[in-house]
A tleap script that builds the chain and sets N, CA, C and O, in Angstrom:
source leaprc.protein.ff14SB
mol = sequence {
  NMET LYS ALA ASN VAL GLY SER LEU ASP ARG
  LEU LEU ARG VAL ALA VAL GLY VAL VAL LEU
  LEU ALA LEU THR LEU ALA GLY THR ILE GLY
  VAL TRP GLY TRP VAL GLY LEU LEU PRO LEU
  LEU SER GLY ALA LEU GLY PHE CYS PRO ALA
  TYR ARG LEU LEU GLY LEU SER THR CYS PRO
  ALA ASP ALA ALA ARG ARG SER CARG
}
set mol.1.N position { 19.253 -3.120 -4.376 }
set mol.1.CA position { 18.995 -1.695 -4.397 }
set mol.1.C position { 17.643 -1.513 -3.772 }
set mol.1.O position { 16.635 -1.896 -4.368 }
set mol.2.N position { 17.585 -0.946 -2.597 }
set mol.2.CA position { 16.451 -0.545 -1.920 }
set mol.2.C position { 16.013 0.816 -2.417 }
set mol.2.O position { 16.843 1.696 -2.645 }
set mol.3.N position { 14.688 0.996 -2.590 }
set mol.3.CA position { 14.183 2.316 -3.047 }
set mol.3.C position { 14.461 3.310 -1.942 }
set mol.3.O position { 14.145 3.057 -0.779 }
set mol.4.N position { 15.056 4.448 -2.296 }
set mol.4.CA position { 15.355 5.614 -1.415 }
set mol.4.C position { 14.883 6.963 -1.990 }
set mol.4.O position { 15.261 8.019 -1.481 }
set mol.5.N position { 14.064 6.926 -3.042 }
set mol.5.CA position { 13.508 8.092 -3.632 }
set mol.5.C position { 12.050 8.048 -3.578 }
set mol.5.O position { 11.461 7.082 -4.061 }
set mol.6.N position { 11.386 9.060 -3.003 }
set mol.6.CA position { 9.947 9.177 -2.840 }
set mol.6.C position { 9.280 9.605 -4.089 }
set mol.6.O position { 9.920 10.032 -5.051 }
set mol.7.N position { 8.001 9.491 -4.072 }
set mol.7.CA position { 7.048 9.883 -5.149 }
set mol.7.C position { 7.348 11.199 -5.824 }
set mol.7.O position { 7.656 11.215 -7.016 }
set mol.8.N position { 7.265 12.345 -5.078 }
set mol.8.CA position { 7.483 13.649 -5.561 }
set mol.8.C position { 8.898 13.801 -6.061 }
set mol.8.O position { 9.106 14.438 -7.094 }
set mol.9.N position { 9.878 13.249 -5.380 }
set mol.9.CA position { 11.285 13.295 -5.805 }
set mol.9.C position { 11.388 12.571 -7.114 }
set mol.9.O position { 12.073 13.089 -7.996 }
set mol.10.N position { 10.772 11.410 -7.341 }
set mol.10.CA position { 10.895 10.688 -8.515 }
set mol.10.C position { 10.276 11.531 -9.702 }
set mol.10.O position { 10.900 11.691 -10.751 }
set mol.11.N position { 9.063 12.043 -9.494 }
set mol.11.CA position { 8.390 12.881 -10.495 }
set mol.11.C position { 9.313 14.047 -10.970 }
set mol.11.O position { 9.442 14.325 -12.163 }
set mol.12.N position { 9.956 14.721 -9.947 }
set mol.12.CA position { 10.765 15.848 -10.345 }
set mol.12.C position { 12.017 15.355 -11.081 }
set mol.12.O position { 12.421 15.939 -12.087 }
set mol.13.N position { 12.591 14.337 -10.601 }
set mol.13.CA position { 13.797 13.825 -11.337 }
set mol.13.C position { 13.542 13.433 -12.740 }
set mol.13.O position { 14.368 13.723 -13.605 }
set mol.14.N position { 12.360 12.739 -13.050 }
set mol.14.CA position { 12.008 12.365 -14.377 }
set mol.14.C position { 11.734 13.653 -15.255 }
set mol.14.O position { 12.095 13.723 -16.429 }
set mol.15.N position { 11.099 14.616 -14.624 }
set mol.15.CA position { 10.749 15.788 -15.400 }
set mol.15.C position { 12.035 16.589 -15.779 }
set mol.15.O position { 12.176 17.080 -16.899 }
set mol.16.N position { 12.924 16.690 -14.829 }
set mol.16.CA position { 14.226 17.389 -15.098 }
set mol.16.C position { 15.036 16.687 -16.158 }
set mol.16.O position { 15.628 17.307 -17.042 }
set mol.17.N position { 15.044 15.325 -16.038 }
set mol.17.CA position { 15.795 14.515 -17.011 }
set mol.17.C position { 15.261 14.693 -18.410 }
set mol.17.O position { 16.010 14.883 -19.367 }
set mol.18.N position { 13.948 14.629 -18.507 }
set mol.18.CA position { 13.253 14.715 -19.866 }
set mol.18.C position { 13.573 16.085 -20.431 }
set mol.18.O position { 13.931 16.190 -21.605 }
set mol.19.N position { 13.457 17.131 -19.641 }
set mol.19.CA position { 13.712 18.503 -20.146 }
set mol.19.C position { 15.140 18.612 -20.549 }
set mol.19.O position { 15.374 19.088 -21.659 }
set mol.20.N position { 16.093 18.243 -19.814 }
set mol.20.CA position { 17.449 18.317 -20.190 }
set mol.20.C position { 17.804 17.567 -21.486 }
set mol.20.O position { 18.557 18.045 -22.335 }
set mol.21.N position { 17.196 16.320 -21.588 }
set mol.21.CA position { 17.445 15.529 -22.840 }
set mol.21.C position { 16.800 16.237 -23.978 }
set mol.21.O position { 17.408 16.333 -25.044 }
set mol.22.N position { 15.552 16.765 -23.818 }
set mol.22.CA position { 14.914 17.416 -24.954 }
set mol.22.C position { 15.678 18.636 -25.377 }
set mol.22.O position { 15.793 18.868 -26.581 }
set mol.23.N position { 16.211 19.434 -24.481 }
set mol.23.CA position { 17.026 20.606 -24.827 }
set mol.23.C position { 18.289 20.163 -25.529 }
set mol.23.O position { 18.703 20.865 -26.452 }
set mol.24.N position { 18.951 19.053 -25.178 }
set mol.24.CA position { 20.082 18.574 -25.783 }
set mol.24.C position { 19.724 18.121 -27.222 }
set mol.24.O position { 20.464 18.451 -28.148 }
set mol.25.N position { 18.647 17.399 -27.434 }
set mol.25.CA position { 18.362 16.940 -28.707 }
set mol.25.C position { 17.910 18.038 -29.612 }
set mol.25.O position { 18.012 17.899 -30.831 }
set mol.26.N position { 17.408 19.136 -29.072 }
set mol.26.CA position { 17.028 20.270 -29.868 }
set mol.26.C position { 18.215 21.109 -30.147 }
set mol.26.O position { 18.063 22.063 -30.910 }
set mol.27.N position { 19.404 20.873 -29.616 }
set mol.27.CA position { 20.586 21.604 -29.910 }
set mol.27.C position { 20.715 22.848 -29.022 }
set mol.27.O position { 21.576 23.685 -29.294 }
set mol.28.N position { 19.915 23.004 -27.995 }
set mol.28.CA position { 19.909 24.267 -27.186 }
set mol.28.C position { 21.062 24.358 -26.209 }
set mol.28.O position { 21.710 25.398 -26.091 }
set mol.29.N position { 21.333 23.187 -25.461 }
set mol.29.CA position { 22.301 23.347 -24.435 }
set mol.29.C position { 23.557 22.493 -24.657 }
set mol.29.O position { 24.417 22.463 -23.776 }
set mol.30.N position { 23.700 21.809 -25.776 }
set mol.30.CA position { 24.869 21.015 -26.025 }
set mol.30.C position { 24.962 19.739 -25.384 }
set mol.30.O position { 23.950 19.209 -24.926 }
set mol.31.N position { 26.133 19.178 -25.310 }
set mol.31.CA position { 26.343 17.807 -24.864 }
set mol.31.C position { 26.142 17.625 -23.294 }
set mol.31.O position { 25.905 16.520 -22.805 }
set mol.32.N position { 26.250 18.729 -22.580 }
set mol.32.CA position { 26.113 18.592 -21.120 }
set mol.32.C position { 24.638 18.205 -20.752 }
set mol.32.O position { 24.360 17.719 -19.656 }
set mol.33.N position { 23.784 18.430 -21.652 }
set mol.33.CA position { 22.372 17.929 -21.359 }
set mol.33.C position { 22.160 16.506 -21.227 }
set mol.33.O position { 21.151 16.056 -20.683 }
set mol.34.N position { 23.161 15.720 -21.750 }
set mol.34.CA position { 23.108 14.248 -21.556 }
set mol.34.C position { 23.214 13.829 -20.104 }
set mol.34.O position { 22.916 12.688 -19.750 }
set mol.35.N position { 23.651 14.780 -19.250 }
set mol.35.CA position { 23.631 14.550 -17.776 }
set mol.35.C position { 22.140 14.243 -17.331 }
set mol.35.O position { 21.930 13.583 -16.313 }
set mol.36.N position { 21.152 14.714 -18.081 }
set mol.36.CA position { 19.816 14.446 -17.772 }
set mol.36.C position { 19.435 12.953 -17.696 }
set mol.36.O position { 18.373 12.607 -17.180 }
set mol.37.N position { 20.310 12.076 -18.214 }
set mol.37.CA position { 20.064 10.670 -18.111 }
set mol.37.C position { 20.191 10.217 -16.683 }
set mol.37.O position { 19.493 9.279 -16.299 }
set mol.38.N position { 21.019 10.805 -15.881 }
set mol.38.CA position { 21.129 10.466 -14.472 }
set mol.38.C position { 19.894 10.670 -13.652 }
set mol.38.O position { 19.415 9.717 -13.037 }
set mol.39.N position { 19.356 11.851 -13.609 }
set mol.39.CA position { 18.062 12.048 -12.864 }
set mol.39.C position { 16.836 11.169 -13.512 }
set mol.39.O position { 15.930 10.726 -12.806 }
set mol.40.N position { 16.897 10.986 -14.780 }
set mol.40.CA position { 15.825 10.239 -15.434 }
set mol.40.C position { 15.870 8.810 -14.989 }
set mol.40.O position { 14.840 8.229 -14.646 }
set mol.41.N position { 17.109 8.201 -14.988 }
set mol.41.CA position { 17.244 6.839 -14.531 }
set mol.41.C position { 16.979 6.710 -13.017 }
set mol.41.O position { 16.257 5.808 -12.593 }
set mol.42.N position { 17.536 7.572 -12.241 }
set mol.42.CA position { 17.221 7.487 -10.822 }
set mol.42.C position { 15.767 7.643 -10.505 }
set mol.42.O position { 15.244 6.979 -9.609 }
set mol.43.N position { 15.118 8.495 -11.213 }
set mol.43.CA position { 13.673 8.673 -10.966 }
set mol.43.C position { 12.930 7.413 -11.406 }
set mol.43.O position { 12.049 6.940 -10.687 }
set mol.44.N position { 13.280 6.842 -12.615 }
set mol.44.CA position { 12.581 5.634 -13.126 }
set mol.44.C position { 12.830 4.408 -12.208 }
set mol.44.O position { 11.940 3.575 -12.041 }
set mol.45.N position { 14.041 4.302 -11.616 }
set mol.45.CA position { 14.337 3.182 -10.795 }
set mol.45.C position { 13.986 3.414 -9.323 }
set mol.45.O position { 13.905 2.442 -8.571 }
set mol.46.N position { 13.788 4.586 -8.905 }
set mol.46.CA position { 13.468 4.876 -7.499 }
set mol.46.C position { 14.686 4.712 -6.600 }
set mol.46.O position { 14.519 4.565 -5.390 }
set mol.47.N position { 15.875 4.731 -7.125 }
set mol.47.CA position { 17.116 4.577 -6.364 }
set mol.47.C position { 18.160 5.589 -6.760 }
set mol.47.O position { 18.500 5.732 -7.934 }
set mol.48.N position { 18.672 6.301 -5.748 }
set mol.48.CA position { 19.729 7.191 -6.058 }
set mol.48.C position { 20.989 6.840 -5.306 }
set mol.48.O position { 20.962 6.817 -4.075 }
set mol.49.N position { 22.114 6.560 -5.987 }
set mol.49.CA position { 23.351 6.141 -5.370 }
set mol.49.C position { 23.951 7.235 -4.414 }
set mol.49.O position { 24.578 6.934 -3.398 }
set mol.50.N position { 23.720 8.480 -4.801 }
set mol.50.CA position { 24.262 9.543 -3.926 }
set mol.50.C position { 23.443 9.617 -2.583 }
set mol.50.O position { 24.040 9.865 -1.535 }
set mol.51.N position { 22.218 9.427 -2.599 }
set mol.51.CA position { 21.420 9.287 -1.394 }
set mol.51.C position { 21.964 8.180 -0.538 }
set mol.51.O position { 22.088 8.319 0.679 }
set mol.52.N position { 22.281 7.104 -1.161 }
set mol.52.CA position { 22.812 5.875 -0.382 }
set mol.52.C position { 24.082 6.314 0.306 }
set mol.52.O position { 24.235 6.107 1.510 }
set mol.53.N position { 25.008 6.922 -0.440 }
set mol.53.CA position { 26.227 7.295 0.193 }
set mol.53.C position { 26.135 8.301 1.257 }
set mol.53.O position { 26.928 8.290 2.199 }
set mol.54.N position { 25.175 9.194 1.143 }
set mol.54.CA position { 24.925 10.274 2.180 }
set mol.54.C position { 23.946 9.777 3.275 }
set mol.54.O position { 23.733 10.523 4.231 }
set mol.55.N position { 23.361 8.614 3.205 }
set mol.55.CA position { 22.446 8.115 4.177 }
set mol.55.C position { 21.097 8.829 4.130 }
set mol.55.O position { 20.385 8.907 5.131 }
set mol.56.N position { 20.764 9.339 2.969 }
set mol.56.CA position { 19.441 10.056 2.882 }
set mol.56.C position { 18.402 9.199 2.257 }
set mol.56.O position { 18.739 8.196 1.626 }
set mol.57.N position { 17.124 9.547 2.400 }
set mol.57.CA position { 16.044 8.956 1.793 }
set mol.57.C position { 14.837 9.810 1.708 }
set mol.57.O position { 14.600 10.487 2.708 }
set mol.58.N position { 14.073 9.901 0.751 }
set mol.58.CA position { 12.829 10.609 0.565 }
set mol.58.C position { 11.669 9.621 0.476 }
set mol.58.O position { 10.513 10.012 0.313 }
set mol.59.N position { 11.990 8.371 0.583 }
set mol.59.CA position { 10.982 7.326 0.393 }
set mol.59.C position { 10.266 7.112 1.706 }
set mol.59.O position { 10.918 6.802 2.704 }
set mol.60.N position { 8.928 7.265 1.754 }
set mol.60.CA position { 8.177 7.168 3.033 }
set mol.60.C position { 8.294 5.760 3.652 }
set mol.60.O position { 8.339 5.664 4.879 }
set mol.61.N position { 8.347 4.655 2.863 }
set mol.61.CA position { 8.401 3.303 3.347 }
set mol.61.C position { 9.761 3.157 4.021 }
set mol.61.O position { 9.844 2.501 5.059 }
set mol.62.N position { 10.787 3.713 3.501 }
set mol.62.CA position { 12.132 3.684 4.178 }
set mol.62.C position { 12.162 4.429 5.489 }
set mol.62.O position { 12.793 3.966 6.439 }
set mol.63.N position { 11.528 5.523 5.570 }
set mol.63.CA position { 11.420 6.348 6.737 }
set mol.63.C position { 10.678 5.520 7.833 }
set mol.63.O position { 11.082 5.507 8.996 }
set mol.64.N position { 9.623 4.861 7.434 }
set mol.64.CA position { 8.757 4.064 8.405 }
set mol.64.C position { 9.677 2.936 8.937 }
set mol.64.O position { 9.654 2.649 10.133 }
set mol.65.N position { 10.447 2.326 8.105 }
set mol.65.CA position { 11.326 1.241 8.647 }
set mol.65.C position { 12.380 1.735 9.580 }
set mol.65.O position { 12.755 1.012 10.503 }
set mol.66.N position { 12.911 3.001 9.382 }
set mol.66.CA position { 13.906 3.581 10.218 }
set mol.66.C position { 13.364 3.893 11.612 }
set mol.66.O position { 14.083 3.781 12.605 }
set mol.67.N position { 12.136 4.272 11.675 }
set mol.67.CA position { 11.545 4.800 12.948 }
set mol.67.C position { 11.179 3.594 13.852 }
set mol.67.O position { 10.922 3.832 15.033 }
set mol.68.N position { 11.134 2.324 13.396 }
set mol.68.CA position { 10.902 1.272 14.236 }
set mol.68.C position { 12.002 0.855 15.197 }
set mol.68.O position { 11.824 -0.088 15.967 }
savepdb mol mol.pdb
quit
């Protein structure tokens, strides 16, 4: 698993994941909030399987490798 998620993207993913999980645990949005685990994990790991399938990357190190 090569990193394909950049710093700002990771920060946003973790924030969205935490908010969704907090809302779920507070009983505000129901069980669909558990979907927040996906952005939380992809932000924590720095890898997004959907980006891999689509050939995308927000990681500056990956972009530098591609331009060589």
